[in-house]
C-alpha positions in Angstrom: 0.1 0.2 0.0 1.3 3.5 -0.8 0.7 6.7 1.2 0.2 10.3 -0.4 1.2 13.5 1.2 -0.8 16.4 -0.4 -0.3 20.2 0.3 -3.3 22.0 1.1 -3.9 25.8 0.9 -6.5 27.1 3.0 -8.7 30.5 2.5 -6.3 32.3 4.4 -3.2 31.3 2.5 -1.9 29.0 5.0 -0.6 25.6 4.1 -0.8 22.2 5.7 0.3 18.7 4.7 -2.1 16.0 4.6 -0.9 12.3 4.7 -3.7 10.0 3.2 -3.0 6.4 4.1 -3.1 3.5 1.6 -3.9 5.6 -1.4 -3.6 2.3 -3.7 -6.6 0.9 -2.0 -8.8 3.7 -3.3 -10.7 2.8 -6.5 -10.5 6.0 -8.3 -9.4 9.6 -8.2 -13.0 10.8 -7.2 -12.8 8.5 -4.3 -9.5 10.1 -3.3 -10.8 13.6 -3.7 -13.7 12.9 -1.6 -11.7 11.5 1.2 -9.7 14.7 1.1 -12.7 17.1 1.2 -14.3 15.0 3.8 -11.3 15.7 6.0 -10.7 19.1 5.3 -13.7 20.7 4.0 -13.1 23.5 1.6 -9.4 23.4 0.6 -7.7 23.8 -2.7 -5.1 21.0 -3.6 -1.8 22.4 -4.7 0.6 19.9 -5.6 0.7 16.1 -6.1 2.6 13.3 -4.2 5.2 12.2 -6.8 3.2 8.9 -8.2 4.0 10.3 -11.9 0.4 11.3 -12.4 -1.1 7.8 -12.0 -3.4 9.1 -9.2 -3.2 13.1 -9.6 -0.7 15.9 -10.2 -0.3 19.4 -10.9 -1.6 22.9 -9.7 -4.8 25.0 -10.4 -2.6 28.2 -9.8 -3.3 28.6 -6.1 -6.2 30.8 -6.3 -7.6 29.3 -3.0 -11.1 29.2 -4.7 -11.6 25.5 -3.7 -11.5 24.4 -7.3 -10.2 21.0 -8.2 -6.9 20.6 -10.0 -6.6 18.1 -12.9 -6.4 14.6 -12.8 -6.3 11.6 -15.1 -9.3 9.0 -15.6 -7.6 5.7 -15.4 -10.5 3.7 -16.6 -9.3 3.6 -20.1 -7.2 1.1 -21.9 -3.4 1.9 -21.5 -2.1 -1.2 -23.3 -3.4 -1.1 -26.9 -2.7 -3.8 -29.8 -3.5 -3.0 -33.3 -2.5 -4.5 -36.8 -0.1 -2.7 -39.4 -2.2 -0.3 -41.3 -5.2 -0.5 -38.9 -5.9 3.0 -36.9 -4.9 3.0 -33.5 -6.7 5.0 -30.9 -5.0 6.1 -27.5 -7.8 7.6 -25.0 -6.6 9.9 -22.6 -9.3 11.7 -20.5 -8.5 14.5 -18.0 -10.9 16.1 -15.8 -10.8 19.4 -14.3 -8.4 20.7 -16.8 -9.3 24.4 -16.2 -6.6 26.6 -18.1 -4.0 23.8 -18.5 -3.1 22.0 -21.6 -2.8 18.6 -22.8 0.0 17.3 -24.9 0.9 14.0 -26.5 4.7 12.7 -26.4 6.4 10.1 -28.2 8.5 8.7 -25.3 11.4 6.9 -27.4 12.6 10.4 -28.6 10.7 12.8 -26.6 9.1 14.1 -29.7 6.0 16.3 -29.2 3.1 14.9 -31.5 0.3 17.3 -30.4 -0.2 20.3 -28.0 -3.8 21.2 -27.2 -5.7 20.5 -30.7 -2.6 21.3 -32.8 -0.3 18.8 -34.4 3.4 19.3 -33.6 4.9 16.9 -36.1 5.3 16.7 -40.0 4.1 13.3 -39.7 0.3 13.7 -40.5 -0.3 10.4 -39.5 -0.8 11.8 -35.9 -3.7 13.8 -35.0 -5.5 14.6 -31.6 -9.4 14.1 -31.5 -11.2 16.2 -28.8 -14.7 16.9 -29.0 -16.1 20.2 -27.9 -16.0 20.7 -24.0 -14.9 17.2 -23.6 -12.2 15.9 -21.2 -11.2 13.4 -23.8 -7.9 13.9 -25.6 -7.6 10.9 -28.2 -4.5 10.4 -30.1 -5.2 8.9 -33.5 -2.2 7.2 -35.5 -3.5 6.3 -39.0 -1.8 3.7 -41.0 0.5 2.4 -37.8 3.6 0.6 -38.8 5.6 -1.8 -36.6 8.2 1.2 -35.8 5.2 3.1 -34.0 5.3 0.4 -31.4 6.4 2.0 -27.9 5.4 4.3 -25.2 3.3 7.4 -25.8 2.7 9.8 -23.1 -0.4 12.0 -22.3 0.9 15.2 -20.3 -0.5 18.1 -18.7 1.5 21.1 -18.1 0.8 21.5 -14.4 3.7 22.1 -12.0 5.1 19.6 -11.3 4.2 18.0 -14.9 1.4 15.3 -14.9 2.0 12.3 -17.3 0.0 9.1 -18.3 1.8 6.4 -20.0 0.3 4.3 -22.8 1.7 1.3 -24.6 1.1 0.8 -28.3 2.0 -2.6 -29.9 1.7 -2.8 -33.6 1.9 -6.3 -35.2 2.0 -8.0 -38.6 -1.3 -9.9 -38.7 -1.4 -12.6 -41.5 -3.9 -15.2 -42.5 -3.2 -18.9 -43.1 -4.8 -21.6 -45.3 -4.2 -24.8 -43.6 -2.6 -27.4 -46.0 -0.7 -27.1 -49.1 -0.6 -24.3 -51.6 -2.2 -26.9 -54.2 -5.3 -28.9 -53.3 -6.3 -31.7 -55.7 -9.6 -33.1 -55.3 -11.7 -35.8 -57.4 -14.8 -34.6 -59.1 -17.7 -35.1 -56.7 -15.7 -34.9 -53.6 -16.1 -32.5 -50.9 -13.6 -29.3 -50.7 -12.8 -27.6 -47.4 -10.6 -24.8 -47.0 -9.8 -23.4 -43.5 -8.4 -20.0 -43.0 -6.9 -19.0 -39.7 -5.7 -15.4 -38.3 -4.5 -16.3 -34.9 -2.1 -13.2 -34.3 -3.5 -9.6 -33.9 -5.7 -7.5 -31.8 -8.8 -8.9 -30.4 -11.1 -7.3 -32.9 -9.9 -8.9 -36.1 -12.8 -7.9 -38.3 -14.0 -10.5 -40.7 -13.0 -12.6 -43.7 -13.9 -12.4 -47.5 -13.6 -15.3 -49.8 -12.6 -14.9 -53.8 -12.2 -17.2 -56.5 -10.0 -15.2 -58.7 -11.3 -11.7 -58.5 -14.8 -12.9 -57.9 -16.3 -12.7 -54.4 -18.0 -15.9 -53.1 -20.9 -16.1 -50.8 -22.9 -18.9 -49.0 -25.2 -20.7 -51.3 -26.7 -24.0 -52.4 -23.3 -25.2 -53.6 -20.9 -23.3 -51.1 -20.8 -22.6 -47.4 -18.7 -20.1 -45.5 -18.7 -20.2 -41.9 -16.7 -17.6 -39.9 -16.1 -17.7 -36.1 -13.8 -16.8 -33.1 -11.8 -19.8 -31.4 -8.5 -18.9 -30.2 -8.4 -16.7 -33.3 -10.4 -15.7 -36.3 -11.3 -18.8 -38.4 -13.2 -18.9 -41.6 -14.3 -22.3 -43.4 -15.1 -22.4 -47.0 -16.8 -25.7 -48.1 -17.8 -26.9 -51.4 -19.9 -30.3 -50.7 -19.6 -31.5 -54.3 -16.8 -30.4 -56.3 -16.9 -29.8 -60.3 -14.3 -29.0 -62.7 -15.8 -25.3 -62.8 -14.8 -25.2 -59.1 -11.2 -25.1 -59.9 -9.2 -22.1 -59.5 -7.3 -19.6 -57.1 -9.1 -19.3 -53.9 -8.2 -16.2 -51.5 -9.0 -15.6 -48.1 -8.8 -11.9 -47.4 -9.5 -10.6 -43.8 -10.2 -6.9 -43.2 -7.2 -6.6 -40.8 -4.6 -8.9 -42.0 -2.7 -9.8 -45.2 -4.4 -12.2 -47.4 -3.6 -16.1 -48.2 -4.5 -18.2 -51.3 -4.5 -21.7 -52.5 -5.1 -23.2 -55.9 -7.8 -25.9 -56.1 -7.8 -28.4 -58.9 -11.0 -30.6 -59.6 -9.9 -33.8 -61.6 -11.5 -36.9 -62.7 -9.6 -39.2 -60.3 -7.1 -40.7 -62.5 -4.8 -40.7 -59.6 -6.9 -41.5 -56.5 -4.0 -41.5 -54.2 -3.4 -37.8 -54.8 -7.2 -36.9 -53.6 -7.3 -34.9 -50.3 -3.7 -35.2 -49.5 -2.3 -31.9 -51.1 0.6 -31.3 -53.3 3.0 -34.1 -52.0 0.8 -36.9 -52.7 -0.1 -35.5 -56.4 3.7 -34.9 -57.0 4.4 -38.7 -55.9 1.4 -39.7 -58.3 2.9 -37.7 -61.3 6.5 -38.8 -60.7 5.0 -42.8 -60.6 3.4 -41.9 -64.0 6.4 -40.1 -65.5 8.5 -43.1 -64.5 6.3 -45.6 -66.1 6.0 -43.5 -69.3 9.8 -43.0 -69.5 10.4 -46.9 -68.7 8.1 -47.7 -71.5 9.9 -45.3 -74.1 13.1 -46.8 -73.2 12.0 -50.4 -73.7 10.4 -49.4 -77.2 13.6 -48.0 -78.4 15.7 -51.1 -77.4 13.1 -53.4 -79.1 12.9 -51.4 -82.3 16.8 -51.4 -82.6 
């Protein structure tokens, strides 16, 4: 448990130091403020206890009018994961801001990204979103890349400075179609393609299927089932394959790189190759080639 020493300015300008026990046991900054005001009555909180702004920080200028100083709302996500190219939002909420200003800082190089509603970087992917008369100061990062991974600080220009750290993790998310890149099936057989996106933010969007450039949808001759398990999984099933179903099939997620396979529907000359992917087909083709080559050699020898 942590204690907090807070300096209070009374109406006559005198100052007292208040020790609040077990501040970590308090569930919110509002609860902390209520505890102080219950003890002290009307008092103006003038400075923080050195918890780097995680509970409160800063000054209202010492006007002694009983107004509250700024503090962060901690009920916001501070560990944010997004995929490459998917916009990221870091939500910072400051209560009782008064005449103070909010800035966003990139921790790795201490670069000021925004100050107030203005952008202070030439990288136009960064922007602050702040609705009128709102305590929300949201940093928007458009088209994030892996290099954008790191710590970002929401700061308030109090004395001492308030800051709240946010961690942004930008990952490369990619779809995978289970099995080989070449699928061979016999005419009339069932074809099932399983597309999995297991790495990425919790909201992975959805998946679209294409044959060539044509979008596919569930119907009498084709079913698509997309659901969450350990990741996002989409299953495409053709109950009875025809030669017209041959082609390149692509699994295209909204938040990840796509994956594709080639489906070949054949008449079953090589049953051993069915449903076993490219390796079985290669073995069947190799055996056929070996038989054909042997026949040619024997024919040459006989006719000589």
